[in-house]
N, C-alpha and C positions, 0 to 999 in steps of 0.2 A: 272344752275337753283337750287334755294333753295326751298325745300318743308317743309311746316309746317303743321303738322296734327292737326286738331280739332276733338278731341274725344268725340262724343256725341252718342255712340252706333250706332243704325240704321241710325241715322242723321249725322254720321261723314262725314268729307270732307277735301280735301287738299286745301292749299293756295300755289299757284306756283308763285315764285318770280324770275325775272331775267330780262334781256334785250332779246327782241325777243319773249317774251311771246304771244303777240298778234297774232303771226302767228304760234307759236310752242306750246302754253300751253293747247291745247285742247285734248291731248292724252287719249284715253280711252273712249270718248263719243261715244254713238251710232250714226249710220248713217241714214240718211234719215228723219230727223225730220224737224217739222215746228218751227220757232221762231220769236218773235217779239223782236227786238233790240230797246231798249229805250235809247236815248242820248239826248244831248242837244245842243242848237245852237252854242255854243262855241267848243264842242268836236267833232261834226259830221263831219265838213270840215277836221279836222285833222285824225281822225281815224274810221269814219263811214264805208267808202268803204273798208278799211283793214279789219275790223271785218266782214263784209259781205263776202268778199272773203276767209277769213279763215273758215267761216261756210259753205260757198258753196263748199269747198274742201271736206267736209264731207256728200256732197249731201243734204245740209239741204235748205229748202225753207224758205228764209228769207224776212221779212217786217221789215222797219225801221220806228220808230216813233221818231220825233224831237220835243222836248219841249223847250220853251224858258230857257235859262240860268238864274239862280238866285234863291234865297230861297223862294221867293214868288210862284214859280212853285210848289212847294211842297204843294199842295192844293187840296181840295176835287173836285174842278172844274176841274183842269187838270187830276185827276185820272179818273173822269167819262168820259172824252175824251179818255183816254187811254183803257178803257173798250171797247168803241165802235171800237177802231181801233184792238184790239185784236180779237173781233168778226168778223171784216171785214177781218183779216188775216187768218181766218179759224182755229184758235188754238183750239185744243182739250186736253184732260187730259194728253197725252203723249207729249204735245208741251213744249217748253221753253220760259221763259222770260230772257233776256240777258240785264242787266244793265250795260251800257257803259258810264261811266262818274265819277263825283265826289260824294260827300256825298248826296247831293239833289236827283240826279238821282237814286243812290243806294236806298235810302229810299223810293222813290215814285215807282220805278219799283218793288222793294221788296214786297211792300204793294200790288202792283197790282198782283204780283204772288201768294201771300198768299191768296187772295180772289177770283181771277177769277177762275170759275168752282170750287171754294171751295179749290184751290190750285193747282198750276201746278209747273213745275220744274223752277228753279232759278239759274242762273249764274252770279256772280258779277265780273265785269272788271273795276276795280277802276282805274281812271286815274289822281287823285289828291293824294297827299302825306298824306292828311289827311283821304281820304277814304281808301288808302292802309293799314294804321296802325290802323284804328279804325272803320269806319262806315260800311265797307265792310264785317266785320268779326264778328260773333256773333249772326246775326239773328234778330237785331232790324230793324224793318221797320216802315213806317209810314208817315203821313202828318201833317202839322199844322193847327190850327184853328186861328182865329182872336185873341182869348183869350190867346194863348200860343202855345209853339212848342211841336210838336210830341204828340199831345193829342189824335189822332186817330191813331192806328197801331196794329201790331201783332209781335210776336216773330215768325220768319219764316227762318229757314236755307237755305242757298244756297246748291247746288249740288257741286259747284266748285267755287273758286276764283282765277282769273287770273290776276296777277299783273305785268305789264311790266314796268321796270323802265325806259325804254325809253319814256314813256309818260310824265315823270316829266320834260324831257328837255323843253317842250314847256309852262310849266307853268309860269305865271307871278311872279316876285319875291315875292310879297304880298301874293299870293296864296300859293306858296311854303312855305315860313315862317310860315303861318297860321297853316300848317299841323305839323310843328314842336312842337307846343304847345302840341298836344296829345302825342307826344314822350317823351317831358320833363315829363308829368303826368305819364307815366309809371315808370320813374325812382323815382319820388316822392312816388308813392303809393305802388311800388313792388320791385324795384330793385336798390339798392344804387350803385351797380357797373355800371349799365348802366347809372345812373346819372352822376357819375365820368367820364365816358368815354365821356359823352356828353360834359361835361366841357372841356376835354382835346381836343376834336375834333370839337370844336365850330367853328372855322375857315374853316375846311373842309365841315362841313355841310352846312355853309352858301354858300359855293362855288359848292356845289352838288357834292362832290367827289364821284365818282362811287363806289369804294370799300367800303368807309365807310358807304354810303347810303345804299347799299345793305345788309350790316351787321345790321345796325340799323332798317331797316324796317323788317328784318326777326326776329330779337329779339322782336321788338314791337308786331309783329303778333303772336309770341310765348307766350308772356305773356298774351295778350288778350284770346288766345286760352287756356291757363292754367286756367285763372278765368272763362272762359265761361264752360269749361268742368266740373267745380266743381258746378257752379250755373247758369244754361242756362237762367232761367226765372227771375233772379234778386230777389230771395227770400232771399238773405243774402249776401254774400261776393262780388258778382258782383256789388253791389251797389258802391264799391270804385272806380269803372271806372267813378263814376260822379264826382270826385274831380274837383273843378272849375266850375262845370256845373250849379249849382243852381243859382248863380248870373249871370253866363254867359248866360244862357237862357233868364233870365230877361233883361240883357243888349241889347240882340238881339231883343227882343220884344219891348221894350219902344223906342229904336232907329229905329224901323221899318223895320228890318231885312236887309236892304240894306247897312246901314252904316257900320256894322261890319261883318267880315267874321267869322264863326263859331270859328275857332282856336283862332282868336284874342279875341273874347268874353270870351272864356274859359281861356286865359291867364289872363284877368282881373279877372275873377272868382277865379282863382287860387291865385292871389295876395290878394284878399279879404279873401280867405279861409286860408292864411298863416297868416294874422291879426288875426283871430279867432283861429288858432291853438296855436299861442304864447300865447294869453290871457287865453285860456281856456283847453289846452292840454299840456303846459309846453315845447312846442317846442322850443328849443334853438334859440334866435334871430340870432345868426351867421348862423345857418343852413338856416333859412328863408331868410336871406339877400343872401345867396349863390343861392337860387332858383330865387330870384328877378333879381340878376345880370345875372344869365345864360339866363333867358327869355329876359331881356333887350338886352344882347349881340346878341341874335339870331333875333332881330328886332321886337319883340312882345310888345305890349302895357301893361301897368299897370294901376293901380287906379289913378295914378298921371296925366294920360293923359288928356289935357284940355277938350276933348269932353265927357270923362267919368265924369269929375268933374262938367260938366254942366248938367248932368242928374238928375233928382228930385229923392231923397231918397224915398219919399212917392209913386212915380209911379213904382219904382223898387221892392219896399216892396209888393205893390199890385200884380205885375206881379209874384212874388214868390207864391202868395196863389194858382195860377193855375198850378204850377210845379206838375208833377206826384209823385214826392217824398214828398209832403207835406201831412200833417195828420191833418185834421180839421182846415185847413188854416195855420198851422205852418210848415215852411220849415225844412227840414232836410238836414244836411250837412255832408260831408266827411272832416275830419279834421286829420292834420298829428301830431303825436306825436315825431316823428324824421324822418330822411330821410329813406324811404323804410317801414315805418310802419305807418298805418292809422286806424282811427275808422270811422264807419259809422252810419248813423241814428241819428247824434247829433242834439239835440234840444236846442235852446238858447233863452234868452229873446229878445223882440223887442229893448230894450235899448241897449243890447250887439250888436245886428246886426247893429243898426244904427251907434253906436260909432266906429264899425270896418271899416265902409264905410267913415264915415265923419272925422275920427280921432280926434273927440272932446270928 
């Protein structure tokens, strides 16, 4: 087991990473609690009963709530249904919400924990690579509205993150590769050495080599923990974690949330941000090309994908208006000056934004 500490004073917690964590990662939790385990229709048949059994060993009284798999589940409608299930489960202020699943479940269940009874305890149990390295860490929770992603939410830290690498064995290839987009992001924005390692280990990563994967997941979590410890509520430097997300969220919204996985959309957004970075931050073209090659070698899409090229720029630009990082309708971007160094809050003209997308 590797343990990464997220230092947030009284809200500090550990991320426990390794094989067998679904059974062994609960050490130190109190006995005799009530819990609502929130999972989805894909994850539940694989890990629902195992999670229940691990908590039952602590004499917990567990109720399981299963939501449909997919991004559209991250909605106010499904949240309202979970409130009803939390009441039916008899949860009190000493109870726990356990988020067992990928990023959608983590965000939805996290917001449930943040708001039910004005806040009860939360444990994140990420089962996808993207959730392990990104969405389960840092306390961002929320649901989508038809107008955009994560427009309703709260910063709410878990008490513990339990990341069992064995859960990655059952991920479909596309879902696994989607998670690598967030790993590449950490190399671009923070850690050039990590990026170089990803380049050298790209074949092993695609094959899900256990030793490489354990180290990469731990380093990614450590980077996010470092950033969040400095800026928990995104008042400053935490904004760099949004590299690739401004266009990425617009792609998800315009395509209807079901066409692209989150990591795939972020990879497209990263490609777009690299165009802007070369044009406006002086990023060397050769470095931008290295990043594009790595993403492509990891099976991630870019701006040249036919389905991306078919999207309307006008629709994408309109979707950016509702992005949480926009100011007075003007989107803000994270742009790279060089590998491992980025600026946030970058504002550009509409003409520059369109040119970076169309290439004209």
